[in-house]
C-alpha positions as CSV (number, residue, x, y, z in Angstrom):
1,X,-44.5,113.6,-99.4
2,X,-47.6,114.4,-97.4
3,X,-49.5,111.6,-99.2
4,X,-48.4,109.0,-96.7
5,X,-45.9,110.4,-94.2
6,X,-47.9,111.9,-91.3
7,X,-45.0,113.5,-89.7
8,X,-44.5,115.7,-92.7
9,X,-48.2,116.2,-93.5
10,X,-48.8,118.0,-90.3
11,X,-46.5,120.8,-91.6
12,X,-48.9,121.7,-94.3
13,X,-52.2,121.5,-92.4
14,X,-52.2,125.2,-91.7
15,X,-52.0,125.8,-95.5
16,X,-55.1,123.9,-96.4
17,X,-58.1,126.1,-97.2
18,X,-55.9,129.1,-97.8
19,X,-55.5,130.8,-101.1
20,X,-51.8,130.4,-102.2
21,X,-49.9,133.7,-102.1
22,X,-47.1,134.3,-104.5
23,X,-45.7,137.1,-106.7
24,X,-43.2,137.1,-109.5
25,X,-40.6,139.3,-111.2
26,X,-39.1,138.6,-114.7
27,X,-35.5,139.5,-115.5
28,X,-33.4,138.2,-118.5
29,X,-35.8,135.3,-119.3
30,X,-35.8,134.2,-115.7
31,X,-39.0,134.7,-113.7
32,X,-38.6,134.7,-109.9
33,X,-41.7,133.5,-108.0
34,X,-42.0,134.0,-104.3
35,X,-44.3,131.5,-102.5
36,X,-45.3,131.8,-98.9
37,X,-44.5,128.7,-96.8
38,X,-46.9,128.9,-93.9
39,X,-45.5,130.9,-91.0
40,X,-41.9,130.2,-91.9
41,X,-41.5,132.9,-94.5
42,X,-41.1,132.7,-98.3
43,X,-39.4,130.3,-100.6
44,X,-38.4,131.6,-104.1
45,X,-38.4,129.6,-107.3
46,X,-36.5,130.8,-110.4
47,X,-38.1,129.7,-113.7
48,X,-35.6,129.6,-116.6
49,X,-36.6,129.5,-120.2
50,X,-40.1,130.7,-119.3
51,X,-41.4,130.3,-122.8
52,X,-41.2,126.6,-122.3
53,X,-42.0,126.4,-118.6
54,X,-45.8,126.1,-119.1
55,X,-45.5,123.7,-122.1
56,X,-46.1,119.9,-122.0
57,X,-42.3,119.4,-122.4
58,X,-40.6,117.6,-119.5
59,X,-39.7,120.0,-116.7
60,X,-36.4,120.0,-114.8
61,X,-36.1,121.0,-111.2
62,X,-32.7,122.1,-110.0
63,X,-31.6,122.2,-106.3
64,X,-28.3,124.1,-106.1
65,X,-25.3,122.7,-104.2
66,X,-25.9,125.1,-101.3
67,X,-28.6,127.6,-100.3
68,X,-29.0,130.4,-102.8
69,X,-32.0,131.9,-101.0
70,X,-30.4,135.3,-100.3
71,X,-28.3,135.6,-103.5
72,X,-28.8,138.8,-105.4
73,X,-29.0,137.0,-108.8
74,X,-30.4,133.7,-110.0
75,X,-28.2,130.6,-109.6
76,X,-26.4,129.6,-112.8
77,X,-27.7,126.5,-114.4
78,X,-25.4,123.5,-115.2
79,X,-24.7,123.4,-118.9
80,X,-26.8,120.3,-119.5
81,X,-29.9,122.1,-118.2
82,X,-29.5,125.5,-119.8
83,X,-31.8,124.8,-122.8
84,X,-34.4,123.0,-120.7
85,X,-37.4,124.5,-119.0
86,X,-36.1,124.5,-115.4
87,X,-37.4,125.5,-112.0
88,X,-34.7,126.3,-109.5
89,X,-35.8,125.9,-105.9
90,X,-33.9,128.4,-103.7
91,X,-34.2,126.5,-100.5
92,X,-33.1,128.1,-97.2
93,X,-30.5,126.3,-95.3
94,X,-28.0,128.1,-93.0
95,X,-24.8,126.5,-92.0
96,X,-22.4,126.7,-94.9
97,X,-22.4,128.2,-98.4
98,X,-19.4,129.3,-100.4
99,X,-21.8,131.4,-102.6
100,X,-22.6,133.9,-99.9
101,X,-20.5,136.7,-98.4
102,X,-21.2,137.8,-94.9
103,X,-22.5,141.1,-96.2
104,X,-25.0,139.6,-98.7
105,X,-26.1,137.1,-96.1
106,X,-26.7,139.8,-93.6
107,X,-28.6,142.0,-96.0
108,X,-30.8,139.1,-97.1
109,X,-31.6,138.3,-93.5
110,X,-32.3,142.0,-92.7
111,X,-34.7,142.2,-95.7
112,X,-36.8,139.3,-94.3
113,X,-36.8,140.8,-90.8
114,X,-38.0,144.2,-92.3
115,X,-40.9,142.3,-93.9
116,X,-41.9,141.0,-90.5
117,X,-41.3,137.4,-91.4
118,X,-40.0,134.8,-89.0
119,X,-36.8,133.2,-90.4
120,X,-36.4,129.5,-90.2
121,X,-33.0,128.7,-91.8
122,X,-31.9,125.5,-90.1
123,X,-33.0,121.9,-90.6
124,X,-35.8,121.0,-91.4
125,X,-36.4,124.3,-93.2
126,X,-34.8,123.2,-96.5
127,X,-37.0,120.1,-96.9
128,X,-40.1,122.2,-96.0
129,X,-39.1,124.8,-98.6
130,X,-38.4,122.0,-101.2
131,X,-41.8,120.4,-100.5
132,X,-43.7,123.6,-100.7
133,X,-42.0,124.7,-103.9
134,X,-42.6,121.3,-105.5
135,X,-46.3,121.6,-104.6
136,X,-46.5,125.0,-106.2
137,X,-44.7,123.7,-109.4
138,X,-47.2,120.8,-109.7
139,X,-50.2,123.0,-109.1
140,X,-49.2,125.9,-111.4
141,X,-47.0,124.5,-114.2
142,X,-49.1,121.5,-115.2
143,X,-50.3,121.1,-118.9
144,X,-53.5,122.9,-119.7
145,X,-55.1,119.8,-121.2
146,X,-55.3,116.2,-120.0
147,X,-51.8,115.2,-121.3
148,X,-49.0,114.1,-118.9
149,X,-46.0,116.1,-118.0
150,X,-42.8,114.5,-116.6
151,X,-40.6,116.1,-114.0
152,X,-36.9,115.3,-113.4
153,X,-34.9,116.7,-110.6
154,X,-31.1,117.4,-110.4
155,X,-29.2,118.3,-107.3
156,X,-25.6,118.4,-106.1
157,X,-24.0,118.4,-102.7
158,X,-26.6,119.6,-100.2
159,X,-29.1,119.8,-103.1
160,X,-28.4,116.2,-103.9
161,X,-29.6,115.1,-100.4
162,X,-32.8,117.1,-100.9
163,X,-33.2,115.8,-104.5
164,X,-33.1,112.2,-103.6
165,X,-35.5,112.5,-100.7
166,X,-37.9,114.5,-102.9
167,X,-37.7,111.9,-105.7
168,X,-38.1,108.9,-103.3
169,X,-41.3,110.4,-101.7
170,X,-42.9,112.0,-104.8
171,X,-42.4,109.5,-107.6
172,X,-46.0,108.4,-108.4
173,X,-45.9,106.9,-111.9
174,X,-49.6,107.3,-112.5
175,X,-49.7,111.0,-111.6
176,X,-50.6,113.2,-114.6
177,X,-47.7,115.5,-113.6
178,X,-45.0,114.2,-111.4
179,X,-41.5,113.1,-110.7
180,X,-40.1,110.4,-112.9
181,X,-36.3,110.5,-112.2
182,X,-33.4,112.0,-110.4
183,X,-29.8,112.9,-111.1
184,X,-27.6,113.6,-108.0
185,X,-24.0,114.5,-107.8
186,X,-21.7,114.3,-104.7
187,X,-24.6,114.0,-102.2
188,X,-24.6,112.9,-98.6
189,X,-27.3,110.2,-98.4
190,X,-26.6,109.0,-94.9
191,X,-25.4,111.8,-92.6
192,X,-25.2,109.4,-89.7
193,X,-22.0,107.9,-91.3
194,X,-20.2,111.0,-90.0
195,X,-20.9,110.0,-86.4
196,X,-18.0,108.2,-84.5
197,X,-20.2,105.1,-83.7
198,X,-20.9,104.3,-87.3
199,X,-19.1,101.1,-88.4
200,X,-17.4,102.8,-91.3
201,X,-15.5,104.9,-88.8
202,X,-14.3,101.9,-86.8
203,X,-10.8,101.5,-88.2
204,X,-9.2,98.2,-87.2
205,X,-6.8,98.8,-84.3
206,X,-3.9,96.7,-85.3
207,X,-0.5,96.7,-83.5
208,X,1.1,97.6,-86.8
209,X,-1.1,100.6,-87.2
210,X,1.0,103.6,-88.2
211,X,0.4,107.2,-89.0
212,X,0.5,106.3,-92.7
213,X,-2.3,103.8,-92.3
214,X,-4.3,106.3,-90.4
215,X,-3.9,108.8,-93.3
216,X,-4.9,106.1,-95.8
217,X,-8.2,105.5,-93.9
218,X,-9.2,109.1,-94.3
219,X,-11.3,110.5,-97.2
220,X,-9.2,112.7,-99.5
221,X,-11.8,115.0,-100.9
222,X,-11.7,118.5,-99.3
223,X,-15.3,119.2,-100.3
224,X,-16.4,116.0,-98.5
225,X,-14.5,117.0,-95.4
226,X,-16.0,120.5,-95.4
227,X,-19.5,119.0,-95.4
228,X,-18.5,116.8,-92.5
229,X,-17.1,119.7,-90.6
230,X,-20.2,121.8,-91.1
231,X,-22.7,119.0,-90.1
232,X,-23.4,120.6,-86.7
233,X,-24.0,124.1,-88.3
234,X,-26.3,122.6,-90.9
235,X,-28.3,120.4,-88.6
236,X,-28.1,121.9,-85.1
237,X,-28.7,118.6,-83.2
238,X,-27.4,115.1,-83.8
239,X,-30.9,113.6,-84.0
240,X,-31.6,115.6,-87.1
241,X,-29.0,113.4,-88.9
242,X,-31.4,110.5,-88.4
243,X,-34.2,112.2,-90.4
244,X,-34.7,110.1,-93.6
245,X,-35.5,113.3,-95.4
246,X,-31.9,114.3,-94.8
247,X,-30.4,110.8,-94.9
248,X,-32.2,109.0,-97.8
249,X,-30.7,105.6,-96.9
250,X,-32.7,105.6,-93.7
251,X,-35.9,105.2,-95.7
252,X,-34.7,101.7,-96.3
253,X,-33.2,100.6,-93.0
254,X,-32.9,101.6,-89.4
255,X,-29.8,103.5,-88.5
256,X,-28.2,100.8,-86.3
257,X,-27.0,103.7,-84.1
258,X,-28.1,105.5,-81.0
259,X,-28.4,109.2,-81.1
260,X,-25.2,110.6,-79.4
261,X,-25.1,113.6,-77.1
262,X,-23.0,115.6,-79.6
263,X,-21.7,115.3,-83.1
264,X,-18.3,114.2,-82.1
265,X,-19.2,112.0,-79.1
266,X,-20.1,108.4,-78.8
267,X,-23.5,107.2,-77.6
268,X,-21.8,104.0,-76.3
269,X,-20.0,103.4,-73.0
270,X,-16.8,101.3,-73.1
271,X,-17.5,97.9,-71.5
272,X,-14.4,98.1,-69.3
273,X,-15.5,101.4,-67.8
274,X,-18.9,99.8,-66.8
275,X,-17.4,96.7,-65.2
276,X,-14.7,98.7,-63.3
277,X,-17.2,101.2,-61.8
278,X,-17.7,100.6,-58.0
279,X,-21.4,101.4,-58.4
280,X,-22.0,98.9,-61.2
281,X,-24.5,96.1,-60.5
282,X,-26.9,94.2,-62.6
283,X,-29.8,96.3,-61.3
284,X,-28.0,99.6,-62.2
285,X,-26.6,98.5,-65.5
286,X,-29.8,99.6,-67.3
287,X,-29.2,103.2,-66.2
288,X,-25.8,103.3,-67.9
289,X,-25.1,104.2,-71.5
290,X,-25.5,101.1,-73.8
291,X,-22.2,99.4,-74.6
292,X,-23.4,97.9,-77.9
293,X,-25.2,99.5,-80.8
294,X,-28.8,98.5,-81.8
295,X,-29.2,96.1,-84.7
296,X,-29.6,97.6,-88.1
297,X,-32.8,96.2,-89.7
298,X,-34.2,96.6,-93.2
299,X,-37.4,98.6,-93.8
300,X,-40.1,98.1,-96.5
301,X,-39.9,101.1,-98.7
302,X,-41.9,102.2,-100.6
303,X,-44.7,101.1,-98.3
304,X,-46.7,98.3,-99.9
305,X,-50.0,100.3,-99.6
306,X,-48.6,103.4,-101.4
307,X,-48.4,104.3,-105.0
308,X,-44.7,105.3,-104.8
309,X,-42.1,103.7,-107.0
310,X,-38.3,103.8,-106.9
311,X,-37.4,106.5,-109.5
312,X,-35.1,106.2,-112.4
313,X,-31.8,107.3,-110.8
314,X,-28.3,108.5,-111.8
315,X,-25.9,108.9,-108.9
316,X,-22.7,110.6,-109.9
317,X,-19.7,111.1,-107.7
318,X,-16.2,112.6,-108.0
319,X,-13.0,110.7,-107.9
320,X,-11.1,111.2,-104.6
321,X,-7.7,112.8,-105.1
322,X,-4.9,110.4,-105.9
323,X,-2.6,109.4,-103.1
324,X,1.2,109.7,-103.4
325,X,2.8,106.6,-105.1
326,X,4.4,105.4,-101.8
327,X,0.9,105.4,-100.2
328,X,-0.6,103.6,-103.1
329,X,2.0,100.8,-102.9
330,X,1.4,100.5,-99.2
331,X,-2.4,100.2,-99.8
332,X,-1.8,97.5,-102.4
333,X,0.2,95.4,-99.8
334,X,-2.6,95.6,-97.3
335,X,-4.6,92.3,-97.1
336,X,-7.9,94.1,-96.5
337,X,-8.5,97.7,-97.6
338,X,-10.5,99.9,-95.2
339,X,-13.5,101.4,-97.0
340,X,-13.6,105.0,-96.1
341,X,-16.5,107.4,-96.1
342,X,-16.5,109.5,-99.2
343,X,-18.8,110.6,-102.1
344,X,-18.4,107.3,-103.8
345,X,-19.2,105.3,-100.7
346,X,-22.3,107.4,-100.2
347,X,-23.5,106.9,-103.7
348,X,-22.9,103.2,-103.7
349,X,-24.7,102.7,-100.4
350,X,-27.8,104.5,-101.6
351,X,-27.8,102.6,-104.9
352,X,-27.5,99.3,-103.0
353,X,-30.5,99.9,-100.8
354,X,-32.6,101.3,-103.7
355,X,-31.7,98.2,-105.9
356,X,-32.5,95.9,-103.0
357,X,-36.0,97.6,-102.7
358,X,-36.6,97.1,-106.4
359,X,-35.7,93.4,-106.2
360,X,-37.1,92.5,-102.8
361,X,-40.3,94.7,-102.7
362,X,-41.4,95.8,-106.1
363,X,-40.4,93.0,-108.4
364,X,-41.0,90.3,-105.9
365,X,-44.6,91.6,-105.5
366,X,-45.2,91.8,-109.2
367,X,-43.8,88.4,-109.9
368,X,-46.8,87.0,-108.0
369,X,-49.0,87.8,-111.0
370,X,-46.7,89.0,-113.9
371,X,-44.6,86.0,-114.9
372,X,-42.9,87.9,-117.7
373,X,-40.8,89.8,-115.2
374,X,-38.7,86.7,-114.6
375,X,-36.3,87.8,-117.3
376,X,-35.7,91.2,-115.8
377,X,-32.8,90.3,-113.6
378,X,-31.0,93.5,-114.4
379,X,-33.9,95.9,-113.9
380,X,-32.6,97.2,-110.6
381,X,-29.2,98.0,-112.1
382,X,-30.8,99.7,-115.1
383,X,-33.0,101.8,-112.9
384,X,-30.4,102.9,-110.4
385,X,-27.0,103.7,-112.0
386,X,-23.8,104.9,-110.4
387,X,-20.9,106.5,-112.3
388,X,-17.6,108.2,-111.5
389,X,-17.7,111.7,-112.9
390,X,-14.0,112.3,-112.7
391,X,-11.9,114.5,-110.5
392,X,-13.4,117.2,-108.4
393,X,-13.3,120.6,-110.1
394,X,-13.0,122.5,-106.8
395,X,-15.9,124.9,-107.6
396,X,-18.8,122.6,-106.7
397,X,-19.7,122.2,-110.4
398,X,-20.3,118.9,-112.2
399,X,-17.3,119.1,-114.5
400,X,-17.0,118.0,-118.1
401,X,-17.4,114.3,-117.7
402,X,-20.2,114.6,-115.3
403,X,-22.1,117.0,-117.7
404,X,-21.7,114.5,-120.5
405,X,-23.0,111.6,-118.3
406,X,-26.0,113.7,-117.1
407,X,-26.8,115.0,-120.5
408,X,-26.8,111.5,-122.0
409,X,-28.9,110.1,-119.2
410,X,-31.4,112.9,-119.6
411,X,-31.5,112.5,-123.4
412,X,-32.4,108.8,-122.9
413,X,-35.3,109.6,-120.7
414,X,-36.8,112.8,-122.2
415,X,-35.7,112.3,-125.8
C-alpha cells in the first residue's frame, strides 16, 4: 500500500531503519507470531500448517469475519483452507464481535495495558494492522531461492472489507512474492451506502406507498443489519466511512456524497426550508447546508504510473431470507423493483467498478500496442466473478455451497 499512497506511507515512516521486533509461540501446529506495529502496539499472526508455511507453495492469508485479536485460541480456519499453509492476521477492530465475551475482551485489554502498550482499536487500526502483518509475511515467508511465491487472501464480513482493500493495493504481478487473488464473502465494500443521503436509500415516495412496500424495501439479512447498526461503533466518525481502505468501491469513484454530521443525519438541507427562511438571501445561501449532493465521478484506478493490477477476484454473497408468499406476489406486481442495500448489492457494485477498470484502464491501454487483446471481451468477467453462496448459516461461516465455490476457485488458481 505504501508504494504509491502517501497518506498511508506516512504511517510506516517511523518503522524505517528499525529492526523488526517479533516473537512466536507454537501450539498444536499453529505458530503465533507477535509483530510490533510502531507505537500502536502489537498485531499477531497465526501460522497454520507451519511445515508448509516457508515452502514455495502458494500461501493463503485469512482475515476473520471480526476481530480475533484478544481471543484465547487461534481462529478456526474455513474448511477449504485447512490443508493449506495459511497466515491468519488477527487485526484489532473494536466495535462489534460475536466471538468475544465481555470478560475475555476486558482481560485482553488489561493484558495490553499491563505491557505498557497504547491501544488503538478503532478505525484505522485494522488496516494498519493488516498492512504491517502483510509486510512481515512478505519479508519473512518468502522462498529461500529466486523462485516466485503466490499469495491469495480470503476474508469474510469485516475481514472481506480489509481483504479487498489489501488485494487492490498490493497486487503487483511482477513481484517475486505477492498477492495474486482474493476471495471475499459477505463484505461491505462501500460503507457510505449506509448513510441516509446515498441514492440507494432514497425510496420513491409514491402516494400508494404502504407499510408493506416499506418492508419490501428493507434488506432481510440480520447479519447485514447488524453491521449497519454497528457502523458508528466500528468507525467512530462518519468521515471514516469515506476512506477507500474501508470502502473499496471508492478507489474507483468519488462518493457522490457530503460527509454528514452524524451517521443517521443528512448532510443536505431541504430546499423548502432554505427558501422559507426569513434570513435567506443569495449572499447568505453559500453559508447554508447544500441542498444537492456532489456529482459522483469515476477515478482512474489503478493509477497509470503504478505497477498495480486488478486481482483475480471471487466475490461471494449469501441469499437474503425469502419473503412471505404474499409479499413476493406484491413485489412481482410492482413495475419497478427497488434495489435495496444488501450483501449481494455490495458484491455486484464492487464487481462492476473493478470490471470497468479492467476494460477502460488496463485493456484499453494495452490495446494500443497488443492487438491480440481484441478477442478478450470477457476478460473482465473472468477476472472478477460474483456468485450466490446460498442462504446465510447464521454463524458467520461460509456454508457448504460457499466452501465448494471457494475451493473450486482456489484449485483453478493454485492447482
